[in-house]
Structures are given as C-alpha cells and as structure tokens.
Z-matrix of the N, CA and C atoms (Angstrom, degrees):
N
C 1 1.421
C 2 1.529 1 110.97
N 3 1.284 2 117.32 1 -40.86
C 4 1.457 3 120.78 2 177.94
C 5 1.530 4 110.24 3 -66.46
N 6 1.296 5 117.76 4 -37.77
C 7 1.461 6 120.47 5 -179.93
C 8 1.530 7 110.82 6 -65.49
N 9 1.323 8 117.79 7 -37.84
C 10 1.460 9 120.58 8 176.02
C 11 1.526 10 110.37 9 -63.55
N 12 1.295 11 115.66 10 -43.36
C 13 1.453 12 121.24 11 179.39
C 14 1.535 13 110.74 12 -61.32
N 15 1.349 14 115.58 13 -45.38
C 16 1.466 15 119.31 14 -179.55
C 17 1.526 16 111.40 15 -65.83
N 18 1.306 17 117.10 16 -41.07
C 19 1.468 18 118.76 17 179.62
C 20 1.521 19 110.83 18 -66.07
N 21 1.309 20 117.77 19 -38.73
C 22 1.459 21 121.79 20 177.02
C 23 1.531 22 110.43 21 -64.14
N 24 1.331 23 115.75 22 -43.01
C 25 1.455 24 121.17 23 178.69
C 26 1.521 25 111.16 24 -62.80
N 27 1.335 26 116.78 25 -43.16
C 28 1.473 27 120.66 26 178.16
C 29 1.517 28 110.66 27 -61.20
N 30 1.313 29 116.64 28 -45.64
C 31 1.465 30 119.15 29 -178.30
C 32 1.527 31 111.13 30 -62.42
N 33 1.313 32 116.81 31 -39.36
C 34 1.466 33 120.08 32 178.82
C 35 1.525 34 110.62 33 -67.45
N 36 1.321 35 117.02 34 -46.53
C 37 1.465 36 120.62 35 -177.78
C 38 1.520 37 111.90 36 -65.55
N 39 1.312 38 117.44 37 -44.84
C 40 1.454 39 119.65 38 -176.22
C 41 1.516 40 112.60 39 -73.98
N 42 1.306 41 118.63 40 -30.23
C 43 1.464 42 120.48 41 176.17
C 44 1.516 43 110.51 42 -64.76
N 45 1.301 44 118.05 43 -43.47
C 46 1.455 45 120.45 44 -177.41
C 47 1.522 46 111.51 45 -70.35
N 48 1.325 47 119.13 46 -30.96
C 49 1.460 48 121.31 47 179.47
C 50 1.519 49 111.39 48 -76.94
N 51 1.309 50 116.87 49 -42.46
C 52 1.453 51 120.48 50 -173.48
C 53 1.518 52 111.72 51 -75.10
N 54 1.320 53 116.16 52 -47.78
C 55 1.457 54 118.19 53 -177.13
C 56 1.515 55 110.31 54 -123.71
N 57 1.293 56 114.77 55 120.73
C 58 1.460 57 119.44 56 175.61
C 59 1.521 58 109.71 57 -95.33
N 60 1.360 59 116.59 58 -11.28
C 61 1.457 60 121.00 59 -179.69
C 62 1.519 61 109.78 60 -98.60
N 63 1.303 62 115.52 61 149.12
C 64 1.455 63 119.66 62 175.78
C 65 1.527 64 108.43 63 -80.91
N 66 1.322 65 118.19 64 159.17
C 67 1.467 66 119.91 65 178.51
C 68 1.520 67 112.88 66 -58.37
N 69 1.313 68 118.00 67 -33.12
C 70 1.449 69 121.20 68 179.43
C 71 1.530 70 111.45 69 -64.35
N 72 1.337 71 116.72 70 -40.30
C 73 1.465 72 120.13 71 177.60
C 74 1.518 73 110.77 72 -63.89
N 75 1.335 74 116.57 73 -39.07
C 76 1.461 75 120.07 74 178.89
C 77 1.516 76 110.69 75 -62.96
N 78 1.336 77 117.20 76 -42.58
C 79 1.460 78 121.05 77 179.66
C 80 1.523 79 111.03 78 -63.21
N 81 1.321 80 117.13 79 -41.20
C 82 1.461 81 120.42 80 179.01
C 83 1.516 82 111.33 81 -63.34
N 84 1.347 83 116.52 82 -41.90
C 85 1.467 84 120.00 83 178.77
C 86 1.521 85 110.60 84 -63.80
N 87 1.321 86 117.61 85 -42.57
C 88 1.464 87 121.68 86 -179.71
C 89 1.523 88 109.99 87 -63.94
N 90 1.312 89 117.36 88 -43.43
C 91 1.458 90 121.03 89 179.40
C 92 1.527 91 110.86 90 -64.14
N 93 1.306 92 116.80 91 -38.92
C 94 1.457 93 121.15 92 179.98
C 95 1.521 94 111.02 93 -65.23
N 96 1.321 95 117.51 94 -41.52
C 97 1.464 96 120.41 95 -179.83
C 98 1.521 97 110.72 96 -67.54
N 99 1.323 98 118.05 97 -34.76
C 100 1.466 99 120.89 98 177.65
C 101 1.523 100 109.85 99 -66.08
N 102 1.339 101 117.37 100 -42.90
C 103 1.460 102 120.68 101 178.33
C 104 1.515 103 110.90 102 -61.16
N 105 1.308 104 118.15 103 -42.31
C 106 1.461 105 122.29 104 -179.32
C 107 1.518 106 110.31 105 -63.13
N 108 1.334 107 116.66 106 -44.30
C 109 1.461 108 119.95 107 179.36
C 110 1.515 109 110.90 108 -63.21
N 111 1.325 110 118.17 109 -40.55
C 112 1.456 111 121.90 110 -179.94
C 113 1.513 112 110.75 111 -64.41
N 114 1.329 113 117.59 112 -43.18
C 115 1.455 114 120.81 113 179.16
C 116 1.517 115 110.78 114 -62.50
N 117 1.312 116 117.62 115 -40.70
C 118 1.455 117 121.36 116 -179.91
C 119 1.516 118 110.81 117 -63.85
N 120 1.328 119 116.45 118 -44.10
C 121 1.461 120 119.84 119 178.80
C 122 1.514 121 110.96 120 -63.04
N 123 1.320 122 117.60 121 -41.81
C 124 1.452 123 121.48 122 179.98
C 125 1.516 124 110.54 123 -63.90
N 126 1.328 125 117.35 124 -42.98
C 127 1.459 126 120.52 125 178.32
C 128 1.523 127 110.55 126 -63.20
N 129 1.317 128 117.17 127 -41.58
C 130 1.456 129 120.99 128 -179.82
C 131 1.514 130 110.84 129 -63.61
N 132 1.320 131 116.96 130 -42.62
C 133 1.464 132 120.21 131 178.46
C 134 1.515 133 111.00 132 -63.39
N 135 1.325 134 117.43 133 -40.71
C 136 1.458 135 121.01 134 179.90
C 137 1.522 136 110.63 135 -65.14
N 138 1.308 137 117.11 136 -41.69
C 139 1.465 138 120.83 137 178.62
C 140 1.518 139 110.31 138 -65.56
N 141 1.335 140 117.10 139 -43.77
C 142 1.462 141 120.46 140 179.68
C 143 1.521 142 111.27 141 -63.75
N 144 1.317 143 118.15 142 -40.91
C 145 1.459 144 119.86 143 -179.59
C 146 1.524 145 110.68 144 -65.96
N 147 1.329 146 117.12 145 -39.11
C 148 1.473 147 119.52 146 177.70
C 149 1.520 148 110.67 147 -63.13
N 150 1.324 149 116.63 148 -42.68
C 151 1.460 150 119.95 149 179.58
C 152 1.523 151 111.03 150 -64.30
N 153 1.330 152 116.64 151 -41.55
C 154 1.459 153 120.11 152 -179.90
C 155 1.523 154 111.01 153 -66.03
N 156 1.319 155 117.04 154 -39.58
C 157 1.466 156 120.31 155 178.20
C 158 1.525 157 109.95 156 -65.32
N 159 1.326 158 117.20 157 -41.50
C 160 1.467 159 120.10 158 177.31
C 161 1.522 160 111.11 159 -63.16
N 162 1.319 161 116.95 160 -36.05
C 163 1.459 162 121.06 161 178.28
C 164 1.524 163 110.51 162 -65.24
N 165 1.324 164 116.76 163 -38.80
C 166 1.466 165 120.34 164 -179.86
C 167 1.523 166 111.94 165 -66.08
N 168 1.333 167 117.74 166 -26.90
C 169 1.464 168 119.84 167 179.00
C 170 1.525 169 111.69 168 -70.93
N 171 1.323 170 117.62 169 -10.80
C 172 1.462 171 120.59 170 176.76
C 173 1.523 172 111.53 171 -72.86
N 174 1.320 173 116.85 172 -17.82
C 175 1.464 174 120.22 173 178.10
C 176 1.524 175 109.49 174 -70.54
N 177 1.337 176 118.34 175 143.27
C 178 1.473 177 119.91 176 -179.19
C 179 1.525 178 111.13 177 -64.90
N 180 1.323 179 115.45 178 130.57
C 181 1.461 180 121.13 179 177.68
C 182 1.516 181 114.48 180 86.07
N 183 1.329 182 117.77 181 -3.79
C 184 1.463 183 120.74 182 -178.80
C 185 1.524 184 108.74 183 -99.84
N 186 1.322 185 115.23 184 116.76
C 187 1.456 186 121.06 185 177.03
C 188 1.518 187 110.01 186 -97.87
N 189 1.316 188 114.81 187 -170.51
C 190 1.469 189 120.15 188 -176.62
C 191 1.524 190 111.96 189 -64.34
N 192 1.330 191 117.12 190 -42.96
C 193 1.471 192 120.25 191 -177.84
C 194 1.518 193 111.69 192 -67.87
N 195 1.327 194 116.79 193 -46.27
C 196 1.467 195 118.80 194 -179.03
C 197 1.526 196 110.54 195 -69.51
N 198 1.327 197 117.83 196 -32.15
C 199 1.463 198 120.57 197 176.91
C 200 1.525 199 110.31 198 -64.73
N 201 1.325 200 116.41 199 -42.49
C 202 1.460 201 120.11 200 178.30
C 203 1.530 202 110.60 201 -65.15
N 204 1.329 203 116.72 202 -40.99
C 205 1.462 204 120.59 203 179.02
C 206 1.527 205 111.01 204 -64.61
N 207 1.323 206 117.16 205 -40.87
C 208 1.465 207 120.93 206 177.73
C 209 1.522 208 111.03 207 -64.41
N 210 1.324 209 115.92 208 -42.21
C 211 1.464 210 120.64 209 180.00
C 212 1.527 211 110.42 210 -63.00
N 213 1.313 212 116.04 211 -45.28
C 214 1.464 213 120.11 212 -179.29
C 215 1.529 214 111.94 213 -68.41
N 216 1.332 215 117.09 214 -24.25
C 217 1.460 216 121.11 215 178.01
C 218 1.523 217 111.93 216 -81.09
N 219 1.329 218 117.00 217 -6.56
C 220 1.458 219 119.94 218 176.28
C 221 1.516 220 115.19 219 111.32
N 222 1.314 221 117.46 220 -1.01
C 223 1.460 222 120.96 221 177.73
C 224 1.527 223 107.61 222 -91.15
N 225 1.334 224 116.24 223 94.09
C 226 1.462 225 121.60 224 -171.63
C 227 1.529 226 113.46 225 -87.18
N 228 1.333 227 117.65 226 -22.14
C 229 1.464 228 120.53 227 -177.12
C 230 1.519 229 110.23 228 -127.50
N 231 1.324 230 115.39 229 163.91
C 232 1.467 231 119.19 230 177.64
C 233 1.526 232 110.67 231 -66.02
N 234 1.316 233 116.31 232 -35.03
C 235 1.469 234 119.81 233 178.11
C 236 1.518 235 111.42 234 -62.48
N 237 1.326 236 116.04 235 -39.06
C 238 1.463 237 120.49 236 179.50
C 239 1.522 238 110.72 237 -65.68
N 240 1.322 239 117.40 238 -37.34
C 241 1.461 240 121.19 239 179.60
C 242 1.517 241 109.69 240 -69.18
N 243 1.316 242 116.94 241 -45.52
C 244 1.463 243 120.97 242 -177.92
C 245 1.523 244 110.98 243 -65.36
N 246 1.319 245 117.69 244 -38.57
C 247 1.458 246 121.42 245 -177.41
C 248 1.531 247 113.51 246 -82.06
N 249 1.321 248 117.28 247 -9.29
C 250 1.463 249 120.84 248 -175.58
C 251 1.521 250 111.77 249 -69.01
N 252 1.315 251 114.60 250 154.31
C 253 1.462 252 122.03 251 176.88
C 254 1.536 253 109.05 252 -72.75
N 255 1.325 254 116.30 253 148.71
C 256 1.464 255 120.51 254 -177.92
C 257 1.525 256 111.48 255 -59.64
N 258 1.311 257 117.58 256 -40.10
C 259 1.467 258 121.36 257 -178.98
C 260 1.528 259 110.87 258 -62.98
N 261 1.323 260 116.17 259 -38.80
C 262 1.464 261 119.97 260 179.43
C 263 1.523 262 111.41 261 -66.58
N 264 1.318 263 115.88 262 -39.21
C 265 1.463 264 119.56 263 178.97
C 266 1.525 265 111.29 264 -69.19
N 267 1.325 266 117.18 265 -39.86
C 268 1.461 267 120.26 266 179.80
C 269 1.533 268 111.96 267 -68.08
N 270 1.298 269 117.37 268 -22.06
C 271 1.467 270 120.93 269 178.34
C 272 1.531 271 112.25 270 -72.03
N 273 1.318 272 117.08 271 -17.40
C 274 1.466 273 121.44 272 179.34
C 275 1.523 274 108.51 273 -80.17
N 276 1.347 275 116.04 274 129.70
C 277 1.464 276 119.13 275 179.44
C 278 1.524 277 109.57 276 -67.29
N 279 1.322 278 115.39 277 137.34
C 280 1.457 279 120.12 278 -178.83
C 281 1.520 280 113.59 279 92.82
N 282 1.312 281 117.16 280 -2.76
C 283 1.466 282 121.22 281 178.25
C 284 1.524 283 107.63 282 -111.65
N 285 1.332 284 115.09 283 120.17
C 286 1.461 285 120.49 284 -178.78
C 287 1.516 286 112.02 285 -107.90
N 288 1.308 287 114.53 286 -179.89
C 289 1.464 288 121.49 287 -176.93
C 290 1.521 289 111.72 288 -64.24
N 291 1.338 290 117.34 289 -36.48
C 292 1.468 291 119.69 290 -179.77
C 293 1.530 292 111.66 291 -65.32
N 294 1.312 293 116.63 292 -40.73
C 295 1.462 294 120.50 293 177.52
C 296 1.521 295 110.41 294 -64.99
N 297 1.307 296 116.51 295 -41.22
C 298 1.471 297 120.12 296 179.05
C 299 1.518 298 110.81 297 -62.29
N 300 1.332 299 116.93 298 -39.99
C 301 1.471 300 120.82 299 178.23
C 302 1.519 301 110.76 300 -62.72
N 303 1.352 302 116.88 301 -43.03
C 304 1.463 303 120.67 302 178.30
C 305 1.539 304 110.98 303 -61.38
N 306 1.312 305 115.51 304 -42.40
C 307 1.473 306 120.05 305 -178.88
C 308 1.522 307 111.38 306 -68.17
N 309 1.317 308 117.47 307 -36.63
C 310 1.468 309 120.80 308 -179.36
C 311 1.534 310 111.15 309 -70.93
N 312 1.328 311 116.82 310 -26.86
C 313 1.472 312 119.54 311 174.95
C 314 1.523 313 110.44 312 -65.04
N 315 1.318 314 117.07 313 -31.95
C 316 1.460 315 120.96 314 178.18
C 317 1.535 316 111.28 315 -67.70
N 318 1.308 317 116.25 316 -30.49
C 319 1.464 318 121.73 317 -177.20
C 320 1.526 319 111.62 318 -76.87
N 321 1.309 320 116.46 319 -21.10
C 322 1.480 321 120.19 320 -177.16
C 323 1.486 322 113.77 321 -72.78
C-alpha cells in the first residue's frame, strides 16, 4: 500500500515538474509550426517560379504568356528551353514555329 502511494506521488510530482503544458497545448503548437513551414515553402516556390518565368522572358521572342506556358510545361530554365527538341517546344500551347526557329538559332 505504501509503494502504491509513493509511486502515485512520484508520478504526480514528476509530471508537474517536467511538463507545465497540457498535451492539447503541445499538439496546437506542433500544428501551428507545421502550418508556418508549409506557408513559407509555398511562398518560396511562388517567388522562385516568378523569377524563373521572368528569366525565360529574356529569350528572344518569348513574352510573358509563352514564358509561363514554357515554365508550366516543364522548361524551368533558359538552358532547358534552348536545348529542348523542336517537337517538345511545339507541343507547348502558345509556342509557334517562328519562336522555335528563333530559339534554335541561339543553340547554333
């Protein structure tokens, strides 16, 4: 009986010293930190995509719409666009034969 009492007393004393927060508060903090990390990653991706699209507009004949279409088709860099096969570039909506010819001149 005394051992039960002592073990109960230890559990009460050590719980209050070790954790002052309830488990629910811990879960809320963990969830909040996950949300913050997700928002940061999303913002970073959005900023990077805008920068990459702006970089693609530096290519001759590539405007904002075609740059966005190229980016969404998987051509993330100017090197990727220049090195791409003509058929792959023509498959992107908004990219015509004249633009492909201009881009292929850069590769020569």
